[in-house]
Each structure stands twice: as C-alpha cells, then as structure tokens.
N, C-alpha and C positions, 0 to 999 in steps of 0.2 A: 716656619709654619706659614708665613705669608706667601712664600714661593709655592708651597704645596696647595694652598687655598686658591691662589691665582691660576695654577695649572689645572686644578679640578674645574674651576669656572670656565676656563678656555676649552677644556675637553667637553664639558657639558654643552657649550655653545656650538661647537663643531658637530657633536652628535645630534643636537636639536635641528640644526640646519639640514643635515643629511636625512634625518627621519622625516622632516617636513617635505623635503624634496622627493622622498619616496611615497608621499601621500599619507603618512601616519597622522592620526587625529591627535589633537592636543592632549586629551585625557589619556591616550595610549602612551604618549611620550612621557607624561607625568608619572604614569604607572611604571614605565621602564626605569626611570631614575629612582623611584621608590624601592626597586628591587636590587639596586646595585650597591656594592661596597667599593670603596676607592682605595687604591694603593699607589703610592709614589715610589718609584724605584729609580735611582740614579746609577748609571753604569758608565764606566770609562774603559775603552778598549785600547790597549797599548799596541806594541809591534805585533803583527800577526805571527802566531806560533808556527803556521804552515807557510814557510818561505817560498815553497814551490808554487802554490796557488795564490798566495797573499791573502788568504781568507782568515779573518779573525773569528768568524762564527759560521757554522754550517748552515745551509738553507733550513728555514724553520717557519712555523706558523706561530704567531703571537697568540697566546690563549686569552688575551684580554679583549675588551670591547674595542678600545682604541689605544694605540701607542703613539705618543708624541715624541718626536726625535729632533734633537738639535745636533747638527754635525760639526759645528765650530770650525768651519772652513776646511774640513777634512773630507776628501772625496772617498767614495767606496760603497755607499749605501745603494742597494738595488732592490727593486720589488718585482715580483713575478706577476705578470698581467693576465694570467689565465690561459693564454694560447701558446704556452711554451716559451715565451720570450721573457727575458729579464731586462728591465729598464733602469738605467742609472738615474738616481735622484740627485739633482744638482745641489751642491752645498752653497747656500747663499746666506750672507751675513744677516743676522737679525730675523731669521725665519725658522719656523717649526715645520716638520713634515708629520702629518697624521696618517697612520697606517691602520686600516680596518683589521681588527683581529678576528679570530675564529668566532667569538661570541657575537660580534656584530654581523659577520657574514651569515651565520646561521639564522639570526633574528631578521635579517633583511631579505630572506628568500633568495639566496645567493646572487642578488643583483650587485653586490659589492665584491669585486674580485681582487682588489689590491690588498691581499691578506697575508702575503708571505714576504718577509724581508730577508735580505742577505747582506751582511756587512763583509766587504772584501778588503 
C-alpha cells in the first residue's frame, strides 16, 4: 500500500508540474484531480514472443492520464514523438519514465505528444 500511495503522489506531482507549465489555473488542477480514479498496475515483460522483431508489445496508446515506467536496466522502451519517429528511452538506474496517456493528451489540447509507447 505504501508503494501505491507513493506512486500516486509522484504521479500527481508530475501532472501538476505539467499542467502548471501549460498555464492551467490552480483551481482547474484541483478539479482535475477531483475527477480522477487511480489504478496501480504492475507488469513484467519476459522474453519477447516475436523473436523476429523482438517486440514484447505492439505499438499502442496508453489509455491512462500518465503511465510511470521503471525499466530496471532493460533497454527497449520507445516513444512515438508525433512526427513519425520512435525515440528510445534510456534505461537509467533509479529513474522513472512518465508517458502522457491519451486522457492527458486530450485534456492538454494535444500539446503533449509523447503518448504512445512501444516496448521492444
């Protein structure tokens, strides 16, 4: 439970910073959090089932507001940057990668484009 609570607090901090950077008013940010439900989902990806492409998961859009990813020193996460390019996200010890999901992208007037992740 303490891990889930800490992750939710970290996610809220990241969302707040992004929303403030986009010019959202404090009361709008508070209303945003008042409408959210939170889910913590842990996933572990083993050996890629598609040995030809080495993909564990097909390209997809996260349907969440924000997804926090810990790669545990395993390379392969890529994000689509909106202009047709996929960019590798480096795996660094002790770091989280936050990916803006569809709900965040829609709410931010498509100014956030890092919304599609691909694990290879």
